[in-house]
Backbone as CSV, one residue per row, in Angstrom:
resi,resn,N_x,N_y,N_z,CA_x,CA_y,CA_z,C_x,C_y,C_z
1,MET,75.704,23.870,4.966,75.021,23.819,3.714,74.916,22.373,3.234
2,ARG,75.981,21.658,3.447,75.932,20.266,3.043,74.862,19.509,3.811
3,ARG,74.730,19.901,5.069,73.713,19.259,5.873,72.326,19.488,5.289
4,ASN,72.051,20.720,4.873,70.748,21.049,4.281,70.525,20.273,2.993
5,CYS,71.547,20.120,2.192,71.418,19.362,0.940,71.123,17.899,1.230
6,ARG,71.802,17.375,2.265,71.547,15.987,2.617,70.107,15.802,3.094
7,ARG,69.634,16.773,3.897,68.248,16.685,4.383,67.266,16.737,3.216
8,LEU,67.500,17.640,2.276,66.616,17.765,1.118,66.635,16.507,0.270
9,SER,67.809,15.972,0.046,67.866,14.767,-0.780,67.286,13.571,-0.043
10,ALA,67.451,13.502,1.268,66.883,12.395,2.040,65.351,12.464,2.026
11,SER,64.811,13.678,2.168,63.345,13.792,2.155,62.804,13.508,0.755
12,GLY,63.521,13.872,-0.297,63.114,13.567,-1.671,63.118,12.076,-1.922
13,GLU,64.129,11.401,-1.346,64.177,9.955,-1.502,62.991,9.282,-0.803
14,ARG,62.645,9.823,0.371,61.503,9.252,1.103,60.211,9.410,0.302
15,ARG,60.011,10.583,-0.310,58.810,10.824,-1.119,58.781,9.893,-2.324
16,ALA,59.932,9.685,-2.939,59.995,8.810,-4.107,59.642,7.379,-3.711
17,ARG,60.117,6.943,-2.539,59.804,5.600,-2.077,58.300,5.456,-1.789
18,ARG,57.712,6.513,-1.191,56.281,6.482,-0.910,55.479,6.406,-2.200
19,ARG,55.882,7.148,-3.207,55.195,7.144,-4.496,55.285,5.783,-5.166
20,SER,56.412,5.133,-5.005,56.568,3.829,-5.643,55.675,2.781,-4.980
21,HIS,55.376,2.971,-3.689,54.493,2.042,-2.988,53.019,2.337,-3.254
22,MET,52.682,3.573,-3.587,51.290,3.956,-3.841,50.989,3.820,-5.334
23,THR,49.937,3.099,-5.629,49.552,2.979,-7.029,48.511,4.044,-7.329
24,PRO,48.493,4.548,-8.514,47.517,5.589,-8.851,46.090,5.054,-8.780
25,LEU,45.155,5.946,-8.562,43.751,5.586,-8.407,43.220,4.857,-9.633
26,ARG,43.569,5.312,-10.807,43.108,4.653,-12.031,43.560,3.196,-12.088
27,GLU,44.774,2.975,-11.697,45.297,1.614,-11.726,44.558,0.736,-10.710
28,GLN,44.250,1.297,-9.521,43.502,0.547,-8.520,42.086,0.226,-9.015
29,LEU,41.474,1.192,-9.670,40.135,0.954,-10.218,40.163,-0.140,-11.286
30,ARG,41.154,-0.082,-12.154,41.272,-1.091,-13.202,41.532,-2.467,-12.607
31,ASN,42.397,-2.539,-11.602,42.720,-3.820,-10.982,41.515,-4.424,-10.240
32,ASN,40.643,-3.561,-9.720,39.512,-4.038,-8.917,38.171,-3.834,-9.615
33,SER,38.168,-3.694,-10.911,36.930,-3.390,-11.632,35.887,-4.510,-11.499
34,VAL,36.302,-5.740,-11.517,35.357,-6.851,-11.388,34.706,-6.816,-10.006
35,ALA,35.497,-6.595,-8.978,34.963,-6.542,-7.617,34.018,-5.351,-7.452
36,LEU,34.377,-4.209,-7.996,33.520,-3.024,-7.900,32.224,-3.215,-8.676
37,THR,32.302,-3.841,-9.836,31.093,-4.120,-10.616,30.193,-5.091,-9.865
38,SER,30.764,-6.103,-9.267,29.986,-7.063,-8.488,29.298,-6.378,-7.302
39,LEU,30.014,-5.486,-6.655,29.441,-4.758,-5.532,28.280,-3.882,-5.991
40,LEU,28.433,-3.203,-7.105,27.379,-2.350,-7.643,26.144,-3.177,-8.013
41,VAL,26.350,-4.306,-8.659,25.236,-5.184,-9.027,24.536,-5.700,-7.767
42,ALA,25.295,-6.066,-6.766,24.704,-6.572,-5.524,23.872,-5.491,-4.830
43,LEU,24.365,-4.272,-4.785,23.619,-3.181,-4.154,22.346,-2.849,-4.921
44,CYS,22.433,-2.838,-6.237,21.242,-2.576,-7.059,20.212,-3.691,-6.885
45,SER,20.666,-4.922,-6.827,19.756,-6.056,-6.633,19.080,-5.984,-5.270
46,LEU,19.834,-5.634,-4.260,19.274,-5.505,-2.917,18.219,-4.405,-2.877
47,ALA,18.507,-3.273,-3.497,17.545,-2.168,-3.521,16.271,-2.565,-4.261
48,TYR,16.410,-3.213,-5.395,15.235,-3.632,-6.169,14.410,-4.656,-5.398
49,ASN,15.066,-5.639,-4.801,14.344,-6.669,-4.053,13.605,-6.077,-2.856
50,THR,14.223,-5.128,-2.187,13.569,-4.466,-1.061,12.332,-3.723,-1.533
51,TRP,12.464,-2.971,-2.618,11.320,-2.240,-3.175,10.214,-3.208,-3.589
52,ARG,10.592,-4.281,-4.263,9.604,-5.243,-4.748,8.870,-5.914,-3.582
53,ASN,9.597,-6.249,-2.505,8.971,-6.858,-1.329,7.984,-5.903,-0.673
54,GLU,8.361,-4.633,-0.573,7.460,-3.626,0.004,6.203,-3.481,-0.840
55,ARG,6.367,-3.446,-2.151,5.233,-3.310,-3.071,4.310,-4.533,-2.970
56,THR,4.907,-5.707,-2.898,4.125,-6.937,-2.784,3.325,-6.948,-1.485
57,GLU,3.945,-6.543,-0.394,3.263,-6.499,0.902,2.115,-5.489,0.868
58,HIS,2.343,-4.337,0.266,1.295,-3.320,0.128,0.110,-3.884,-0.660
59,ASN,0.389,-4.515,-1.787,-0.677,-5.099,-2.602,-1.415,-6.204,-1.845
60,ARG,-0.683,-6.993,-1.093,-1.303,-8.076,-0.320,-2.272,-7.499,0.717
61,ASN,-1.871,-6.420,1.379,-2.734,-5.788,2.375,-3.980,-5.188,1.726
62,ILE,-3.809,-4.523,0.596,-4.945,-3.933,-0.118,-5.891,-5.038,-0.583
63,ARG,-5.334,-6.100,-1.120,-6.149,-7.212,-1.616,-6.957,-7.847,-0.474
64,ALA,-6.330,-8.068,0.660,-7.030,-8.671,1.805,-8.160,-7.767,2.291
65,ALA,-7.881,-6.468,2.390,-8.916,-5.526,2.832,-10.058,-5.446,1.822
66,ALA,-9.736,-5.497,0.540,-10.769,-5.420,-0.491,-11.664,-6.658,-0.469
67,PHE,-11.073,-7.840,-0.303,-11.890,-9.050,-0.237,-12.764,-9.058,1.017
68,GLU,-12.215,-8.567,2.102,-13.011,-8.454,3.332,-14.155,-7.460,3.122
69,MET,-13.879,-6.377,2.415,-14.908,-5.375,2.108,-16.035,-6.005,1.286
70,LEU,-15.672,-6.774,0.276,-16.687,-7.421,-0.562,-17.533,-8.411,0.245
71,THR,-16.906,-9.122,1.152,-17.631,-10.064,1.997,-18.608,-9.331,2.915
72,LYS,-18.137,-8.269,3.535,-18.996,-7.486,4.439,-20.124,-6.800,3.674
73,LEU,-19.856,-6.368,2.444,-20.910,-5.773,1.624,-22.019,-6.782,1.336
74,ALA,-21.646,-8.005,1.024,-22.646,-9.047,0.765,-23.465,-9.327,2.030
75,ASP,-22.793,-9.383,3.176,-23.507,-9.611,4.437,-24.452,-8.442,4.750
76,PHE,-23.984,-7.240,4.504,-24.797,-6.053,4.744,-26.021,-6.039,3.814
77,GLU,-25.799,-6.390,2.560,-26.900,-6.425,1.608,-27.952,-7.457,2.040
78,ARG,-27.498,-8.541,2.573,-28.418,-9.567,3.086,-29.272,-8.996,4.208
79,VAL,-28.646,-8.252,5.124,-29.398,-7.633,6.229,-30.439,-6.660,5.675
80,VAL,-30.041,-5.860,4.681,-30.965,-4.893,4.083,-32.150,-5.614,3.460
81,PHE,-31.900,-6.663,2.703,-32.984,-7.387,2.039,-33.902,-8.082,3.048
82,LEU,-33.303,-8.664,4.090,-34.124,-9.299,5.121,-34.995,-8.277,5.841
83,ALA,-34.448,-7.108,6.087,-35.216,-6.059,6.762,-36.354,-5.556,5.887
84,HIS,-36.082,-5.401,4.603,-37.094,-4.799,3.737,-38.095,-5.819,3.197
85,TYR,-37.620,-6.826,2.526,-38.530,-7.747,1.845,-39.171,-8.767,2.777
86,ASP,-38.395,-9.286,3.722,-38.921,-10.297,4.629,-39.476,-9.697,5.917
87,ARG,-39.159,-8.446,6.162,-39.554,-7.755,7.402,-39.147,-8.582,8.629
88,ASP,-37.938,-9.143,8.509,-37.373,-9.992,9.561,-36.613,-9.086,10.531
89,ARG,-37.185,-8.861,11.701,-36.577,-7.953,12.688,-35.394,-8.601,13.418
90,THR,-35.242,-9.888,13.317,-34.117,-10.551,13.971,-32.886,-10.519,13.074
91,ASN,-32.998,-11.083,11.868,-31.852,-11.132,10.964,-31.687,-9.843,10.152
92,GLY,-32.747,-9.053,10.071,-32.683,-7.786,9.351,-32.654,-6.614,10.307
93,ASN,-32.074,-6.834,11.466,-32.013,-5.820,12.515,-31.180,-4.613,12.066
94,PRO,-31.694,-3.395,12.210,-30.924,-2.200,11.822,-29.622,-2.033,12.611
95,ARG,-29.597,-2.520,13.837,-28.350,-2.432,14.616,-27.251,-3.280,13.968
96,THR,-27.647,-4.423,13.445,-26.687,-5.253,12.707,-26.232,-4.518,11.458
97,GLY,-27.166,-3.834,10.805,-26.811,-3.020,9.636,-25.811,-1.934,9.996
98,TRP,-26.028,-1.271,11.133,-25.071,-0.242,11.567,-23.694,-0.840,11.825
99,THR,-23.661,-2.034,12.375,-22.377,-2.698,12.616,-21.622,-2.894,11.310
100,TYR,-22.339,-3.357,10.288,-21.689,-3.542,8.988,-21.242,-2.217,8.378
101,VAL,-22.049,-1.197,8.514,-21.691,0.117,7.961,-20.424,0.646,8.631
102,ILE,-20.306,0.476,9.919,-19.109,0.935,10.646,-17.874,0.151,10.186
103,VAL,-18.009,-1.166,10.072,-16.881,-1.996,9.619,-16.482,-1.616,8.195
104,LEU,-17.471,-1.390,7.329,-17.174,-1.001,5.948,-16.419,0.322,5.895
105,ASN,-16.792,1.266,6.735,-16.075,2.541,6.773,-14.663,2.373,7.308
106,ASP,-14.484,1.485,8.265,-13.130,1.221,8.779,-12.256,0.580,7.707
107,LEU,-12.796,-0.386,6.989,-12.030,-1.026,5.913,-11.715,-0.033,4.793
108,ALA,-12.634,0.878,4.547,-12.426,1.859,3.472,-11.259,2.785,3.780
109,GLU,-10.940,2.969,5.036,-9.788,3.812,5.413,-8.481,3.218,4.906
110,ILE,-8.430,1.916,4.772,-7.214,1.230,4.333,-7.075,1.272,2.819
111,LEU,-8.197,1.234,2.136,-8.174,1.109,0.676,-7.985,2.462,0.002
112,PRO,-7.178,2.487,-1.066,-6.949,3.745,-1.775,-8.054,4.026,-2.794
113,GLY,-7.988,5.183,-3.389,-8.882,5.518,-4.491,-10.257,5.953,-4.021
114,PRO,-11.273,5.655,-4.818,-12.618,6.174,-4.544,-13.395,5.383,-3.502
115,VAL,-12.787,4.423,-2.869,-13.514,3.558,-1.933,-13.985,4.339,-0.709
116,GLN,-13.111,5.118,-0.121,-13.441,5.813,1.123,-14.604,6.799,0.959
117,PRO,-14.610,7.656,-0.067,-15.767,8.553,-0.216,-17.080,7.807,-0.460
118,ARG,-17.013,6.689,-1.147,-18.240,5.925,-1.405,-18.720,5.209,-0.145
119,ALA,-17.806,4.834,0.725,-18.207,4.231,2.002,-18.885,5.284,2.882
120,VAL,-18.369,6.489,2.857,-19.003,7.583,3.607,-20.396,7.862,3.038
121,ALA,-20.508,7.846,1.714,-21.816,8.062,1.081,-22.793,6.951,1.471
122,LEU,-22.314,5.716,1.542,-23.178,4.604,1.957,-23.620,4.790,3.407
123,ARG,-22.715,5.227,4.257,-23.073,5.479,5.662,-24.171,6.546,5.748
124,ASP,-24.005,7.628,4.978,-25.011,8.693,4.985,-26.347,8.204,4.416
125,THR,-26.284,7.382,3.386,-27.496,6.807,2.796,-28.200,5.911,3.801
126,TRP,-27.434,5.094,4.498,-28.012,4.209,5.511,-28.648,5.037,6.630
127,ARG,-27.962,6.076,7.068,-28.473,6.937,8.135,-29.833,7.535,7.736
128,ALA,-29.959,7.909,6.474,-31.188,8.566,6.017,-32.315,7.582,5.701
129,ASN,-31.993,6.313,5.463,-33.012,5.398,4.942,-33.309,4.164,5.774
130,TRP,-32.544,3.868,6.803,-32.729,2.589,7.493,-34.106,2.470,8.140
131,GLU,-34.679,3.576,8.569,-35.988,3.514,9.233,-37.125,3.208,8.254
132,ASN,-36.887,3.458,6.959,-37.927,3.227,5.958,-37.887,1.819,5.362
133,LEU,-36.904,1.030,5.776,-36.853,-0.357,5.284,-38.021,-1.132,5.876
134,GLY,-38.636,-1.951,5.068,-39.769,-2.738,5.532,-41.096,-2.083,5.207
135,SER,-41.053,-0.873,4.696,-42.314,-0.217,4.301,-42.701,-0.679,2.906
136,ASP,-43.878,-0.288,2.483,-44.345,-0.696,1.158,-43.628,0.038,0.036
137,ASP,-42.944,1.116,0.373,-42.220,1.903,-0.632,-40.813,1.311,-0.806
138,ASP,-40.427,1.052,-2.043,-39.110,0.470,-2.323,-38.005,1.514,-2.477
139,ALA,-38.300,2.777,-2.303,-37.307,3.840,-2.509,-36.117,3.690,-1.563
140,ALA,-36.397,3.353,-0.298,-35.307,3.241,0.682,-34.371,2.090,0.320
141,VAL,-34.920,0.935,0.020,-34.082,-0.218,-0.314,-33.333,0.025,-1.615
142,ASP,-33.964,0.693,-2.569,-33.283,0.995,-3.836,-32.112,1.944,-3.621
143,THR,-32.300,2.937,-2.757,-31.229,3.909,-2.476,-30.057,3.239,-1.760
144,VAL,-30.364,2.432,-0.748,-29.298,1.730,-0.015,-28.603,0.739,-0.934
145,ASP,-29.365,0.030,-1.748,-28.775,-0.940,-2.670,-27.875,-0.250,-3.704
146,ALA,-28.263,0.933,-4.156,-27.411,1.690,-5.088,-26.095,2.098,-4.418
147,GLY,-26.156,2.453,-3.137,-24.934,2.784,-2.388,-24.023,1.580,-2.232
148,ILE,-24.630,0.422,-1.986,-23.860,-0.825,-1.871,-23.196,-1.150,-3.205
149,ALA,-23.950,-1.023,-4.292,-23.400,-1.314,-5.624,-22.265,-0.357,-5.969
150,SER,-22.406,0.907,-5.595,-21.353,1.891,-5.871,-20.074,1.556,-5.111
151,LEU,-20.210,1.206,-3.839,-19.042,0.833,-3.031,-18.417,-0.461,-3.546
152,ARG,-19.242,-1.414,-3.951,-18.725,-2.674,-4.507,-17.912,-2.398,-5.774
153,GLU,-18.428,-1.542,-6.660,-17.721,-1.227,-7.903,-16.393,-0.519,-7.621
154,ALA,-16.369,0.385,-6.664,-15.118,1.075,-6.302,-14.091,0.088,-5.752
155,THR,-14.555,-0.870,-4.974,-13.658,-1.883,-4.410,-13.084,-2.767,-5.509
156,LEU,-13.932,-3.187,-6.426,-13.457,-4.010,-7.545,-12.492,-3.223,-8.431
157,GLU,-12.755,-1.946,-8.623,-11.858,-1.091,-9.402,-10.483,-1.003,-8.729
158,THR,-10.471,-0.903,-7.422,-9.210,-0.865,-6.672,-8.452,-2.180,-6.835
159,LEU,-9.153,-3.304,-6.782,-8.509,-4.609,-6.978,-7.910,-4.724,-8.383
160,ARG,-8.642,-4.246,-9.362,-8.137,-4.318,-10.758,-6.906,-3.448,-10.953
161,SER,-6.777,-2.393,-10.183,-5.666,-1.454,-10.382,-4.350,-1.931,-9.755
162,LEU,-4.392,-2.994,-8.965,-3.169,-3.485,-8.327,-2.225,-4.080,-9.363
163,ARG,-0.964,-3.807,-9.206,0.070,-4.328,-10.089,1.078,-5.086,-9.282
């Protein structure tokens, strides 16, 4: 029996020694509060900076595509005017016009908002009217020009919406 009492008291002493070496969680948190706060601030800053960099890159890509779209629209409009008003078959070649329409539709895939549907509408307008350019009737050039203006406005609207 004495042996059992000694074992019990020895194991109790061991537990007491372990408890004295272990500090409670609250005390550890209080002792390390500055370090934990610094870690939290660093993680939040890293998350925000990562998000901000991604957003900036997205806006940069949209902006580049939109400016390229505006440039191609101006070039396309030039081809349309040369084909219709000047009846210039070299610089106002419909094949060149098709090239611009295809590029505009490809760029519209990148841009958000109403740009893509308006690029498709311009493609359909071009398909229906390119053969009538150069005739005495201005209906074809007016229709294509309205499609160009609509796509230009959608592109500018997308640029204005960037934050």
